[in-house]
C-alpha positions as CSV (number, residue, x, y, z in Angstrom):
1,E,-22.5,-65.5,51.6
2,P,-20.7,-62.5,53.0
3,P,-17.9,-63.0,55.9
4,A,-19.3,-63.3,59.4
5,G,-19.2,-59.6,60.6
6,E,-19.6,-57.9,57.2
7,P,-22.9,-56.6,56.2
8,E,-24.8,-58.2,53.5
9,A,-24.2,-56.0,49.9
10,S,-27.2,-54.4,48.9
11,S,-28.7,-54.5,45.5
12,P,-28.5,-51.6,43.1
13,P,-31.0,-49.2,43.5
14,A,-33.9,-49.8,40.7
15,S,-33.8,-47.4,37.7
16,P,-37.1,-45.4,38.1
17,A,-39.4,-45.8,35.1
18,P,-39.3,-43.4,32.3
19,I,-42.1,-41.1,32.5
20,V,-44.5,-41.5,29.4
21,P,-46.4,-38.6,28.3
22,D,-49.7,-38.1,26.9
23,D,-50.7,-38.5,23.4
24,P,-51.2,-35.0,21.5
25,A,-54.7,-34.3,20.6
26,E,-55.6,-33.4,17.2
27,G,-54.2,-30.1,16.2
28,D,-51.5,-30.3,18.8
29,V,-48.8,-30.9,16.5
30,S,-48.4,-28.5,13.7
31,V,-45.6,-27.7,11.0
32,A,-45.1,-24.3,9.1
33,K,-43.0,-23.6,6.5
34,A,-41.6,-20.2,5.0
35,A,-39.3,-19.0,1.9
36,E,-36.9,-16.1,2.2
37,N,-35.0,-14.8,-0.9
38,L,-31.9,-14.2,0.2
39,T,-30.3,-12.6,-3.2
40,R,-32.9,-9.7,-3.5
41,G,-35.5,-7.8,-1.5
42,D,-37.4,-6.4,-4.4
43,G,-40.2,-8.8,-4.1
44,S,-39.2,-10.9,-7.1
45,T,-37.6,-14.1,-7.3
46,R,-35.3,-15.0,-10.6
47,V,-33.2,-17.9,-11.9
48,G,-29.9,-18.0,-9.8
49,D,-31.3,-16.5,-6.5
50,T,-30.6,-18.3,-3.3
51,V,-33.7,-19.1,-1.3
52,R,-34.0,-19.9,2.4
53,Y,-36.5,-22.4,3.6
54,T,-37.0,-22.6,7.0
55,V,-39.5,-25.3,8.6
56,T,-41.1,-25.1,12.2
57,L,-42.4,-28.2,14.2
58,R,-44.7,-27.0,17.3
59,N,-46.4,-29.3,19.9
60,E,-48.7,-27.1,21.8
61,G,-50.2,-30.2,23.6
62,A,-49.4,-29.6,27.5
63,A,-47.9,-32.8,29.1
64,T,-47.8,-34.6,25.6
65,G,-45.0,-35.9,23.5
66,W,-44.4,-37.0,20.1
67,M,-41.9,-39.5,19.9
68,D,-39.2,-40.3,17.3
69,V,-40.1,-37.4,14.8
70,V,-38.7,-37.2,11.4
71,V,-38.9,-33.6,9.2
72,R,-39.1,-34.7,5.6
73,D,-39.2,-32.0,2.7
74,D,-39.7,-33.5,-1.1
75,V,-37.7,-30.7,-2.9
76,P,-39.5,-29.8,-6.1
77,R,-37.6,-29.7,-9.7
78,G,-36.6,-25.9,-10.0
79,L,-34.8,-25.8,-6.6
80,E,-31.3,-27.2,-6.0
81,P,-30.3,-27.5,-1.8
82,V,-27.1,-25.9,-1.4
83,A,-24.3,-28.0,0.2
84,G,-23.4,-27.0,4.2
85,T,-26.6,-25.2,4.7
86,I,-29.2,-27.9,6.3
87,A,-29.3,-27.2,9.9
88,L,-31.4,-28.0,13.1
89,T,-32.3,-26.1,15.9
90,L,-33.3,-28.2,18.9
91,P,-36.2,-26.9,21.4
92,D,-33.4,-26.2,23.9
93,G,-31.7,-23.8,21.5
94,R,-28.9,-26.1,20.5
95,Q,-27.9,-25.9,16.8
96,I,-26.8,-28.9,14.8
97,A,-25.3,-29.0,11.3
98,V,-26.4,-31.6,9.4
99,D,-24.8,-33.5,7.1
100,D,-25.5,-33.3,3.3
101,G,-25.9,-36.9,3.1
102,A,-29.7,-36.0,4.4
103,Y,-30.6,-34.9,0.6
104,N,-30.9,-37.6,-1.7
105,H,-30.3,-36.2,-5.3
106,E,-31.8,-39.0,-6.9
107,T,-35.5,-39.0,-5.1
108,R,-34.9,-35.1,-4.1
109,R,-36.2,-35.9,-0.6
110,L,-34.4,-34.2,2.5
111,S,-35.1,-36.1,5.7
112,V,-33.6,-35.6,9.3
113,A,-34.5,-37.3,12.4
114,T,-35.5,-34.4,15.2
115,G,-35.8,-36.7,18.2
116,H,-38.8,-36.4,20.6
117,L,-41.3,-33.1,20.7
118,Y,-42.8,-32.4,24.2
119,G,-45.4,-30.2,24.7
120,G,-44.6,-26.5,24.6
121,R,-41.6,-27.1,22.4
122,T,-40.4,-26.1,18.9
123,V,-38.0,-27.6,16.4
124,T,-36.6,-25.9,13.2
125,L,-35.0,-27.2,10.3
126,V,-33.4,-24.4,7.9
127,F,-32.0,-25.1,4.2
128,D,-31.0,-22.9,1.1
129,A,-31.7,-23.8,-2.1
130,V,-30.8,-22.1,-5.7
131,V,-33.4,-21.4,-8.3
132,T,-32.6,-23.0,-11.8
133,A,-34.2,-22.4,-15.0
134,E,-36.9,-25.3,-14.6
135,A,-38.5,-23.4,-12.1
136,V,-39.6,-20.6,-14.8
137,G,-43.3,-21.2,-15.6
138,S,-43.5,-24.1,-12.8
139,D,-45.4,-24.7,-9.6
140,I,-42.0,-25.0,-7.1
141,G,-44.5,-24.7,-4.0
142,N,-42.5,-26.6,-1.3
143,V,-44.2,-28.5,1.1
144,A,-42.9,-30.1,4.5
145,A,-44.2,-33.1,6.3
146,A,-43.4,-34.3,10.0
147,L,-43.8,-37.7,11.0
148,G,-44.0,-39.1,14.8
149,M,-45.0,-41.8,16.8
150,P,-47.7,-41.0,19.9
151,P,-46.7,-42.3,23.0
152,S,-49.1,-45.0,23.4
153,R,-47.6,-46.9,20.4
154,W,-43.9,-46.0,21.0
155,D,-41.7,-48.6,22.1
156,P,-38.6,-47.3,23.7
157,A,-36.4,-50.3,23.0
158,V,-36.8,-49.8,19.1
159,P,-33.4,-47.8,18.4
160,F,-33.6,-44.5,16.5
161,P,-31.3,-42.0,15.2
162,E,-30.3,-39.3,17.0
163,P,-31.4,-35.6,16.4
164,G,-29.8,-33.8,13.4
165,S,-28.9,-37.3,11.8
166,P,-29.9,-38.0,8.0
167,F,-32.7,-40.2,7.8
168,D,-33.6,-42.8,5.4
169,P,-36.0,-46.0,7.2
170,D,-34.9,-49.5,6.5
171,Q,-38.0,-50.8,5.9
172,G,-38.8,-48.1,3.3
173,W,-40.6,-45.0,3.4
174,D,-44.2,-46.5,2.7
175,A,-43.9,-48.8,5.6
176,F,-42.4,-46.3,7.7
177,D,-45.6,-43.6,6.7
178,E,-48.1,-46.1,7.5
179,S,-46.5,-46.6,11.2
180,R,-46.4,-43.0,12.0
181,E,-48.7,-40.3,12.1
182,T,-48.3,-37.2,9.8
183,V,-48.5,-33.5,9.6
184,T,-48.0,-31.5,6.7
185,S,-47.7,-27.7,6.1
186,P,-49.1,-25.6,3.2
187,A,-46.9,-25.1,0.3
188,A,-44.3,-22.3,0.7
189,Y,-43.2,-19.9,-2.3
190,P,-40.6,-17.5,-2.4
191,P,-41.7,-13.5,-2.8
192,G,-43.4,-13.1,-6.4
193,V,-44.0,-16.6,-6.8
194,T,-47.5,-18.6,-6.9
195,A,-48.6,-22.0,-7.8
196,A,-49.1,-20.4,-11.3
197,G,-45.5,-19.7,-11.7
198,G,-43.8,-16.2,-11.2
199,V,-40.1,-17.2,-11.4
200,L,-38.2,-14.5,-13.9
201,D,-35.4,-15.7,-16.0
202,G,-32.2,-13.8,-15.7
203,T,-31.1,-11.0,-13.0
204,A,-32.4,-7.5,-12.6
205,D,-29.0,-6.3,-12.5
206,E,-28.1,-8.0,-16.2
207,G,-31.1,-6.6,-17.8
208,T,-30.3,-3.0,-16.7
209,T,-26.7,-3.4,-17.7
210,I,-28.1,-4.4,-21.1
211,R,-30.4,-1.3,-21.2
212,H,-27.8,1.0,-20.4
213,A,-25.2,-0.5,-22.8
214,R,-27.7,0.1,-25.5
215,L,-28.9,3.5,-24.6
216,A,-25.0,4.6,-24.5
217,Q,-24.4,3.4,-27.9
218,T,-27.7,5.3,-29.1
219,S,-26.7,8.5,-27.5
220,D,-23.0,8.1,-28.9
221,T,-24.5,7.4,-32.4
222,L,-26.8,10.0,-32.1
223,A,-24.3,12.6,-31.0
224,L,-21.6,11.6,-34.1
225,A,-24.4,12.1,-36.5
226,A,-25.3,15.6,-35.4
227,L,-21.5,16.5,-35.0
228,L,-21.0,15.4,-39.0
229,P,-22.7,18.3,-40.4
230,V,-20.8,21.1,-38.4
231,A,-17.8,19.5,-39.2
232,A,-18.8,19.9,-43.1
233,L,-19.5,23.5,-42.6
234,L,-16.1,24.3,-40.7
235,A,-14.4,22.2,-43.7
236,A,-16.2,24.4,-46.4
237,G,-15.4,27.8,-44.5
238,A,-11.8,27.2,-44.2
239,A,-11.6,26.2,-47.8
240,L,-13.1,29.4,-49.2
241,L,-10.9,31.4,-46.6
242,A,-7.8,29.8,-48.5
243,S,-9.2,30.6,-51.9
244,H,-9.7,34.2,-50.9
245,R,-5.8,34.5,-49.7
246,R,-4.4,33.1,-52.8
247,L,-6.8,35.3,-55.0
248,R,-5.1,38.2,-53.2
249,R,-1.7,37.0,-53.6
250,V,-2.0,36.8,-57.2
251,G,-3.7,40.4,-57.5
C-alpha cells in the first residue's frame, strides 16, 4: 500500500482494441500486370532488350482490408530479372528498394511481402528483366499473383515480415497457398509478343549495320568495275600518242 497521505498509483490506461476491417467482397481485390520495353519504342521486342514489369494490386472495397499480403511472380524462361531493380511502392507513396534475394534463381520465383491492403488503396511492385535467347518462339507471358488473409481469419499475434521484405514461407508454398486467398493477373507480354511468340532474334541496329556494310561493299565493287574499262582506254590512247611521237622523230 502507498504511504499515508500519498495517492494510490493509477493503473496504466488500457490499449484500445485494434480496429479490424471487414472482409473484402469478391472482386474487391484485383491485381494487374503491365510490360514496357525500355530498350526500343518501335513496337517490337528483341533478344537483349530490357522489359519493365509493373504489378499493381488494388482493394476497392470500402472499410475492408486484406491482411499480410504477398505479391508473387513466377518468371518464365526467356526473362532474367535485373539486379537492383525490384522496388515496392506502398499506399502512402513510400518507395522501398527490395533486396535481390526476393528472386529465387532455382525456382524462378519472385516474392515480396507488401503488408496490409485497406480499402481504396494500391500497392505497386516493379522489376526489370532482360530478354534472353530462350524467349524466341516461346510463350513468355508473365502472370502475377497476390495472396492475402481476410480479417475474419487473420491472427494479429502471428508474426509477418515487414513490407518490402523478400518472402519465402517456412511451411512451404503449398501450405501457404492453402491458407490464403489468391488473385491473379492476366498474362503480360512485352510489345510485339503474344502467347504464340514474337520475340525477335538480334537487334534492329545490328541488322541495319550489316545491310549498310553489304551495300557499301557492293557499291565499291560496282564502281571499281566501271572504272576498269575507262582506265584501259586511257592507257591505250597514251601508248598510241607515244608511238606517233617516235615516228616523227625518225622522219
